[in-house]
N, C-alpha and C positions, 0 to 999 in steps of 0.2 A: 178112643173112637176109631172106627175103621178108616175114616177119611185121612187120618194121619199117616196111614201106610200106603195110600193110593197115589196114582200118578207119579210114580218113580221117586218118591221120597225115600232116601236111603235109611236103612234100619238104624244107623248111627244117630239119626235125627229124632228118633222117637222120644228120647229123654228130653231133649230141649223143647220139643213141641208140647209134651205133657206138662213140663214145668211152666211154660209160658201161658198155657190155657187153663191152669189151675185145676188139674185133675187130682182127685184124692182116691186112695185105696178104699175098698168097701168097708173096712173096719175103722176108718178115720172118723173121729168125732166131728170133724169139720164138714163132712159130706152133707149133713143135714142142713147146713147153712145155705146151700145151693147158690154159690157166688156165680156171677156171669162167667161164661166160658171165655168171652172175649171182651175187650174194653174199648169200643169205638165211641167213647163219650165226647170226643172232640166233635163240635158241630160247625157247620159252615152256613153262611147267610145266602139265601136265595130270594132276592126281593124282600118282601116283608116277613119271610118265613125263615125258620132255623131248622136245618135238616142234617141228617147224618152224612158223613163223607162218601157213603155208598148207599144206594137204595136197592130194592129188589124189584125186578120186572116180573109181570104176571101174564105175559103173552100165552104161556102154555096152559094156563088155568081155564080150560074150556075148549082148547083147540085139539080136536081129534085128528085132523088131517096131518098136521106137521109134527105134533108133539104127543099124539096117542093118548089124549086125555080120556079118562073114564070117571063117572061119578064116584066110583069106589075109591078114588084117590083123594077125595075131599078131606078125610080125617087126617091123612098125612100132610096135606096142604095146610090144614089148620095148625098142625104141629110146627110146620115150617114158619108160619106167620108168628106163632107165639115165641118160638126160639129167636126169631129176628128181633121182635119188639123187646123181649127180655134182655137182649144184648145190645140195645141202643139204636137199632135201625128204626127210623121213623118215616122213611120215604118209600112209598110203594107206587109203582107206575102201572097204569092199566089203560083201557080204551073201551069205548062203547061198541067197538067192532070185535073185541076179543071174545072168541067163542064161535064155533062153527055150526051153521044150520040152526036148528031149534035151540042150540045152546048159546046163541048170540047174546052178548052181555053177561055171560056166566062169570067172567073174571070179576066184574064189578059186584055182582051179587055175592060171590064168595068173600070178597074183601069186606063188604058191609057186614056180612054174617060174622066173620072172624073178629071184627072190631067189637061188635055188640057182645060177643060171647067171651071176650078176653077177660080173664080172671085177675089180672094184675092191677096195679094201682091206677086209680082214675086219672091221676096226673099224666102217667105214661100213655094211657089211651087217648087223652085229650091232645097230646103232642103229635099224634100220628098225622102225617101229611099224605093225602091221596092226590096224585097227579093223574088225571084221566084225559084222554084224547077224544075229540069229537071228529068223526069221519066227515070228509068233504064230499058226501054222497051227492050225485047229480040232482036229486030232488030237494036238497037243502039249498034253496035259491034265495032266501031272504034272511035277514038278521033274526027275525022272529022265529023262524024254523030252527035256526042254530041255537037260540036261547031255549027253545023247547027241547032240543036234544040234551042240553045241559040239565034241564029240570028232570028229564027222564033218567039220566045217569044218577042224579042225586036221589031220585026215588028208588032206583034199583039198589043203591047202597044204603038207603035209609039214614042218611046223614044230613045235618042242617046246612052245611056249607062245604063245598069242594075246595081242597087246598089250591091246586093249580088246574085251571081249565085250559087245555091245549088244542090248537088246531092241528089235526093229525097230519095233514099235508096241504100243500099249496095247489091251487087249480090253475096257476099262471101258465103252465105248459100246454094246457088243453082247453081251458074255459076261463079266460081272463075276466070276463064280466062277473062271474060268480065270486071272484076273489074279494072284491070290496064288500059284498054282502056278508061274507064270512068274517072279515075283519070287524065290521060293524057289530056282528054277533058277539065277538069277544068283548068289545066295548060295553055292549048292553048287559052281558052276564056279569061283568065286573061292577058296573054301576048299580045293578040290582042287588048286589051282595050275594049272588049265587056262588061266586068263587072268590077266594082271597087274593089270587094273582092269576095272570094269564101267561101262556107260553106258546111256542110253536114247535113243530116237528117236521123234519125233512125239508127244511128251508136252506137253500144255498146262499152264498154270500150276498148277492145282489138283492134278492127278495127279502133277506133278513134285515138288511139296512132299510129297505122300503117300509116294511111293516113296523119296524121300530120307530121310524120317524112319524108314520101315520098315527100309531097309538100314542106316542108322546104328545103330538099335537092335540089329541083328544083327552089328554090328561090321564092316560093309562100306561103305567110302566110295563115294559116287556120283561118278565121275570126270568124266563128260561128258553133255551133253544136245544132241542133234542135231535141229535144226528148219530148216524153210525160212525163210531169213533173207536178204533182199536189198532193194535199193531198190524192187524191184517187189512185195515182199510185206510192206512195213512196215505195221504195224497195232498196235492196243492189245495184243493177245495176245502178239505177238512182242516188243514192248518190255517187257511184264511178265515174260515168260520170261527175257529178258536180265537184268532187275533181280534176279529170284530167283536166277539162276545166280551173279551177282556176290555176293549176300548169303550164299549157301550154299557158296561156293568150288567151284562146278561150272563147267567150261569149256564154253562154248557153241560148237558146231560148226555152221557155216552151210552147209547144202546148197543147191544151185541158186542160187549167188550171181549167176549171169548169167541167171536166169529161163528156163532151158532154151534159152537162145540169144537171147532177146528183147532183152537188154541188151548185145549185141555190136555193134549198128549195122549188122549184116549184112543184116537183113531189113526189108522194108517191107510195107504192106498189099497191094502188087501183086507183091511178090517174097517168097513164103512157102516154108518147107521142105516137103518131101513127107511124106506119112503123117499120123499123128494129131496131130503137133505143128502142122502147117499149119492144122488146124481151130481149135486153141486160139489160135494167133497171129492168125488172122483176126479173132477176137473182141476181143483185147486190144491189139494193136499200134496201131490208130487212136487210142487214147486215151493213148498214151505220148509224144506230141510234146514237151510241156514237159520231161519227164525226159531224153529222148534229146538234145534241143537243149543242155541244160545239161551232159550228159556229154561231148558233142562239143566244146563250148566249152572245158571244163577240159582235155580230152585234148589239144587243139591248143595250148593255152597251156603245158601241161606237157611237150610232146613225148612223149606217151604215146598209147595206143590207148584206145578206149571201154571194152573189157573190162578193161583194166588199172586204169582209174579205178574201175569198178564193184566190182572185187575189193578194191581198196585201201580203198574205203569200208567194206567189211565188216571189214577188219583194224583200221581206225581206230575202229570201234565196239566193239573188244575181243573179236571173235569169231575163230575159225579157219575161214576159207572152204575148201571142198573142191570147186573147180570140176572138172567132168568133162573128161577129155582122151581123144582118139582118135588125134591126129596129132602129129608132132614140131612142126609149126608152131604148133598150139594150145598145146603144152607150153611152147615158147619164149615165146610171147606171155604166157601166164599167169605165168611166172617174172618177167616184166617188171613185175608188180604189186608186187614186193618191193623193199626197199632205199630206200624213200622214203615220205612220208606226206602226205596231203592236209592243207591248212591248215584252221583252224577256220572261216574264211569260206567255203571251198570245201565243207566238210561241210554248213554251213548252207544254202548254195545248192542242194546236191543234196537235202537233206531237204525243203526248200520245194518244189522241182520235183517230187519224188515225191508230195507231198501235193496238188499242183496237177494232177497227171495223173489223170484220172477213172477209169482202169482199174487193177485190181490183179491179181496172180497168183491163180489159183484155189487155195484152201487144200487141202492134202492131206486126203482124206476120213478118214484114220486118225488125224489129230491130235485129241486129247481136249481137254476144257476144263481 
């Protein structure tokens, strides 16, 4: 596969990558068996659910502004979905706000379509967990309106029950009275059986404890907390959130584990992506040299790619990363982050390099304290 040669993997590593991923020559009689390319069969508990140690994020599926989505990409996105599921990935993260303009909700629609059309075993299809997020729009002022948002997502995906229903962000920073209605909406959708579990996104340490305690008092366990968590966004808040999640048995889902692409080794200050990301990268990339050097060094030693090392770091920190995927090549590369672990010395090296890099990822404006 082309991915084995990308992102500065030395040619000496081609053999070991090929062997570990079960590649066969065209003439091999074993090729027709089509074994999985990767082996992420280890699963982790997330509340009442059992999920893969890494999920895939679908923010780009329908987003034209930031990710350049076009409907012509749908066939490749379906290949991405099938490849992931066939190789043990069963967690997919989406949101009712994913998709720009008339394509609002497109990510959910595509996921539902891909699940229905999946040709594999019914058991594998039934184990797929969709985690979708409901936006805290200013017109969603009652718990009933939030429940209706959940029903609308379920209808778009055409599934009987959503895996994890998540509050996309807290309104505590700008509309505190709305917050309680949204919390009650999570309780109601759980009690009505619309979702198997509930979670939150972009909650800081204080609000995370508050909603956990509120839901617990209502008899609803908080299954997950999703925050920006990567080598590029390491900070006191992020580590405090992780510690709180560990103490309260909440599973931390790390979004943007590759920093929107800055931790792929693909971009430099003179080679930037187009669109809004290019402006952000121009500010941050010049200060990432210590981190990128360490990522590259470990990747070469391990016969891995830079993104695989960055994602594995998130897994080793006890989180479930959900890197975004648009292409089969990206999916194949992300899958290569599974089935191995960084050593303690490598983790320390990366932690130190992250601290030594003067730039950090801009924090999500919706994250609370």
